[in-house]
C-alpha positions in Angstrom: -2.3 41.6 -3.9 -1.0 43.2 -7.1 -2.7 42.1 -10.3 -1.4 42.3 -13.8 -2.9 42.0 -17.2 -1.1 41.1 -20.3 -1.5 43.2 -23.5 -4.5 42.5 -25.7 -3.9 40.0 -28.5 -6.4 40.4 -31.4 -9.9 40.6 -30.0 -9.2 38.4 -27.0 -7.3 39.1 -23.8 -4.6 36.7 -22.9 -4.0 37.1 -19.2 -2.1 35.6 -16.3 -3.7 33.6 -13.6 -4.3 36.7 -11.5 -5.6 39.0 -14.2 -7.5 42.2 -13.6 -11.1 41.6 -12.6 -12.3 43.6 -15.6 -10.1 41.5 -17.9 -11.5 38.3 -16.3 -15.1 39.5 -16.9 -14.4 40.3 -20.5 -12.7 37.0 -21.0 -15.6 35.1 -19.5 -18.1 37.2 -21.6 -16.2 36.3 -24.8 -16.4 32.6 -23.8 -20.1 32.8 -23.2 -20.6 34.1 -26.7 -19.2 30.8 -28.1 -21.4 27.8 -28.3 -21.6 26.3 -24.8 -22.4 22.7 -25.7 -18.7 22.0 -26.2 -15.5 23.6 -24.9 -12.8 24.2 -27.4 -9.2 23.5 -26.5 -8.6 27.2 -26.1 -11.5 27.7 -23.8 -10.5 24.7 -21.7 -7.0 26.1 -21.4 -8.3 29.5 -20.3 -10.6 28.0 -17.7 -7.8 25.6 -16.4 -5.5 28.6 -16.0 -7.9 30.2 -13.6 -9.3 27.1 -11.8 -6.8 27.1 -8.9 -6.5 30.9 -8.6 -6.8 31.8 -4.9 -8.3 35.2 -5.6 -11.9 35.4 -4.2 -12.9 37.7 -7.1 -11.7 35.1 -9.6 -13.5 32.3 -7.9 -16.7 34.2 -7.7 -16.5 35.1 -11.4 -15.7 31.5 -12.3 -18.6 30.2 -10.2 -20.9 32.6 -11.9 -19.6 31.6 -15.3 -20.0 27.9 -14.6 -23.5 28.5 -13.3 -24.5 30.3 -16.5 -23.1 27.5 -18.6 -25.3 25.2 -16.5 -25.1 21.4 -17.3 -22.7 22.1 -20.1 -20.0 22.9 -17.5 -20.4 19.6 -15.7 -18.4 17.4 -18.1 -15.5 19.8 -18.1 -15.3 20.0 -14.3 -15.9 16.3 -13.9 -13.0 15.5 -16.3 -10.7 17.7 -14.3 -11.9 16.3 -11.0 -11.0 12.8 -12.3 -7.7 13.8 -13.7 -4.2 13.2 -12.4 -3.5 16.9 -11.5 -4.5 16.7 -7.8 -4.6 20.4 -7.2 -6.8 21.2 -10.1 -8.9 18.1 -9.3 -9.5 19.4 -5.8 -10.6 22.8 -7.1 -12.8 21.3 -9.8 -14.5 19.1 -7.1 -15.1 22.3 -5.1 -16.9 24.0 -8.0 -18.9 20.8 -8.6 -20.0 20.8 -5.0 -20.9 24.4 -5.0 -22.9 24.1 -8.2 -24.5 20.8 -7.0 -23.5 19.0 -10.2 -23.5 15.3 -9.4 -20.2 13.7 -10.0 -20.0 10.1 -8.8 -16.3 9.9 -9.3 -15.7 13.0 -7.2 -18.2 11.6 -4.6 -16.2 8.3 -4.3 -13.0 10.2 -4.0 -14.6 12.3 -1.2 -15.6 9.1 0.5 -12.0 7.8 0.3 -10.6 11.0 1.8 -13.3 11.1 4.5 -11.9 8.1 6.4 -15.5 7.3 7.3 -15.6 3.9 5.7 -18.9 2.1 5.8 -19.2 -1.0 3.6 -22.6 -0.5 2.0 -22.2 3.2 1.3 -18.7 2.5 -0.1 -19.9 -0.3 -2.4 -22.8 1.7 -3.8 -20.6 4.8 -4.3 -18.0 2.6 -6.1 -20.8 1.2 -8.4 -22.0 4.7 -9.2 -18.6 5.6 -10.7 -19.6 3.6 -13.8 -23.4 3.6 -13.4 -24.4 7.1 -12.2 -28.1 6.3 -12.6 -28.1 3.1 -10.7 -31.1 2.6 -8.4 -29.7 2.7 -4.9 -33.2 2.1 -3.5 -33.5 -1.1 -5.5 -30.2 -2.4 -4.3 -31.1 -1.7 -0.6 -34.6 -3.2 -1.1 -33.0 -6.4 -2.5 -30.8 -6.7 0.5 -33.7 -6.0 2.8 -35.8 -8.6 1.2 -33.2 -11.3 1.5 -32.7 -10.4 5.2 -36.4 -10.4 5.8 -36.6 -13.9 4.3 -33.8 -15.1 6.6 -35.7 -13.7 9.6 -38.7 -15.8 8.6 -36.6 -18.9 8.7 -34.5 -18.3 11.8 -35.9 -19.9 15.0 -34.5 -18.1 18.1 -32.5 -18.8 20.0 -30.1 -19.6 17.2 -26.3 -19.7 17.2 -24.3 -17.7 14.6 -23.5 -20.9 12.8 -27.2 -21.8 12.6 -28.0 -18.3 11.3 -25.3 -18.6 8.7 -26.9 -21.8 7.4 -30.1 -19.9 6.9 -28.3 -17.1 5.1 -26.8 -19.8 2.9 -30.2 -21.3 2.1 -31.6 -17.9 1.1 -28.7 -16.5 -0.9 -27.5 -19.6 -2.7 -30.6 -21.8 -3.0 -33.6 -19.5 -3.0 -32.0 -16.5 -4.7 -29.5 -18.5 -6.7 -26.3 -16.5 -6.1 -23.3 -18.3 -7.6 -19.7 -17.9 -8.6 -19.0 -16.5 -12.0 -16.3 -19.0 -12.9 -16.9 -18.7 -16.7 -16.4 -15.0 -16.9 -14.4 -14.3 -13.8 -12.7 -11.1 -15.1 -15.9 -9.4 -16.2 -15.8 -6.0 -14.5 -19.5 -6.3 -13.7 -18.6 -9.0 -11.1 -17.2 -6.2 -8.9 -20.2 -3.8 -8.8 -22.8 -4.4 -6.1 -25.8 -3.4 -8.3 -24.7 -5.8 -11.0 -24.0 -8.6 -8.6 -27.5 -8.2 -7.1 -29.1 -8.0 -10.5 -27.3 -11.0 -12.1 -26.8 -12.9 -8.9 -23.3 -13.8 -9.7 -19.9 -12.4 -8.8 -16.4 -13.1 -7.6 -15.2 -13.9 -4.0 -15.0 -10.3 -2.7 -18.3 -9.1 -4.2 -20.3 -12.2 -3.1 -18.7 -11.7 0.4 -19.9 -8.1 0.4 -23.5 -9.2 -0.3 -23.2 -11.9 2.4 -21.9 -9.3 4.9 -24.7 -6.8 4.1 -27.4 -9.3 4.6 -25.9 -10.5 7.8 -25.6 -7.0 9.1 -29.3 -6.5 8.7 -29.8 -9.6 10.8 -27.6 -8.3 13.6 -25.2 -11.2 12.8 -21.6 -10.1 13.5 -19.4 -11.3 10.6 -16.2 -9.9 9.3 -14.6 -9.7 5.8 -11.4 -11.8 5.6 -9.1 -11.1 2.7 -6.9 -14.1 2.1 -4.0 -14.1 -0.3 -5.7 -14.7 -3.7 -9.2 -15.3 -2.2 -11.9 -13.6 -0.1 -14.2 -15.2 2.6 -16.3 -14.2 5.6 -15.4 -14.9 9.2 -17.3 -15.2 12.4 -15.3 -14.5 15.5 -18.0 -14.3 18.2 -18.0 -18.0 19.0 -15.2 -19.7 21.1 -13.9 -21.2 17.9 -13.9 -18.9 14.9 -15.4 -20.3 11.7 -15.3 -19.1 8.1 -17.8 -19.1 5.2 -16.9 -19.1 1.5 -19.6 -17.3 -0.5 -17.8 -18.1 -3.7 -18.3 -21.8 -2.9 -22.1 -21.5 -2.1 -21.4 -20.6 1.6 -19.4 -23.8 2.5 -18.1 -23.6 6.1 -14.4 -23.9 6.6 -12.2 -24.2 9.7 -8.7 -22.6 9.9 -6.8 -25.7 9.0 -8.9 -26.3 5.8 -8.1 -22.7 4.8 -4.4 -23.2 5.4 -4.4 -26.4 3.4 -6.0 -24.5 0.5 -3.4 -21.8 0.7 -0.6 -24.3 0.7 -2.1 -26.0 -2.4 -1.9 -22.5 -4.1 1.8 -22.4 -3.1 1.2 -19.8 -0.4 2.8 -20.2 3.0 -0.1 -19.5 5.4 0.2 -17.2 8.4 -2.2 -16.8 11.3 -2.6 -13.1 10.4 -4.2 -14.2 7.0 -7.4 -15.1 9.0 -7.6 -11.7 10.7 -10.6 -9.4 9.8 -9.9 -7.0 6.9 -10.7 -3.3 7.3 -13.5 -1.9 5.1 -10.9 0.4 3.5 -8.9 -2.6 2.2 -12.1 -4.4 1.1 -13.0 -1.5 -1.2 -9.4 -1.0 -2.3 -9.2 -4.6 -3.2 -12.3 -4.2 -5.4 -10.6 -1.4 -7.1 -7.4 -3.4 -7.7 -9.5 -6.2 -9.2 -11.1 -3.7 -11.5 -7.8 -2.3 -12.7 -6.8 -5.8 -13.7 -10.1 -6.7 -15.2 -10.5 -3.5 -17.2 -6.9 -4.0 -18.5 -7.8 -7.5 -19.6 -10.8 -6.1 -21.4 -8.7 -3.5 -23.2 -10.4 -0.6 -21.4 -7.4 1.6 -20.5 -9.5 4.6 -19.4 -11.4 2.7 -16.7 -8.2 0.9 -15.7 -6.6 4.3 -15.0 -9.7 5.5 -13.2 -9.7 2.6 -10.7 -5.9 2.7 -10.4 -6.3 6.3 -9.3 -8.7 5.2 -6.6 -6.2 2.6 -5.4 -3.5 5.3 -5.2 -5.9 7.6 -3.3 -6.8 4.9 -0.8 -3.1 4.1 -0.2 -2.0 7.8 0.0 -4.9 8.6 2.4 -3.9 5.7 4.6 -0.2 6.6 4.7 -1.0 10.2 5.5 -3.1 9.3 8.5 -1.0 6.3 9.6 2.0 8.5 10.1 
């Protein structure tokens, strides 16, 4: 590969993406002499121009430079990894992974791309995008504790419907989970850690809590994303039944659900009652957050979660075709 260096300008080299290795080293050395706590626009531009360079020598030099910067490099790389330029975002994520700088946004993006969708992991990774220091252990312990209490109350043999009645008692009566009707659009309603701590949420987040407790009990339930609402379904009995965690776990049959949809001016279809894939559950959480952050006037977070929605949709389209 032929490399070229542009002429020197002042005391600083201005060079193309594939500059001479010696020019690169001098450039990075000059950057290190500047205060590392903040990156000036010029320094950011210089690093961006090199970030997607395929040259192994350039990547090694950049990796060494970021390592020397230490934690000061993390905000820069994280901002690029979260940005709209997908090529640069991918390379920034690679450097973050190599340097072991935790970036919850990049981790959630990696989860989306992995196609290995598991509800609990996805919900916790989603919450970490806004609360990087959330206590994952505390969230899991809360779910474990609720499930353990359910086991104490379940008398075997018990039908799925009987077990769901116990789950209702524990979640909605003993623990006090309830619908956040007064502040429905509060973004906190969509994050698992916040729902567990405040014991309030919206239909999809309360359904996620219900499903995660049920999973610990070996109770086979499925998420069901209705038009404009979210519930939980049990399809193991001869006649499926549905639970509405937003309405304190009330049981509903298909005709009751269809009546509710008609009352909302929705023409119901049998497919509305089909189980919803985990991918779509988490994507729906992100769609809600786009709208709720917009309502709150937080354009930055609205863009972030809209990016996640686009990533879910693009990943699905790539693998569906």
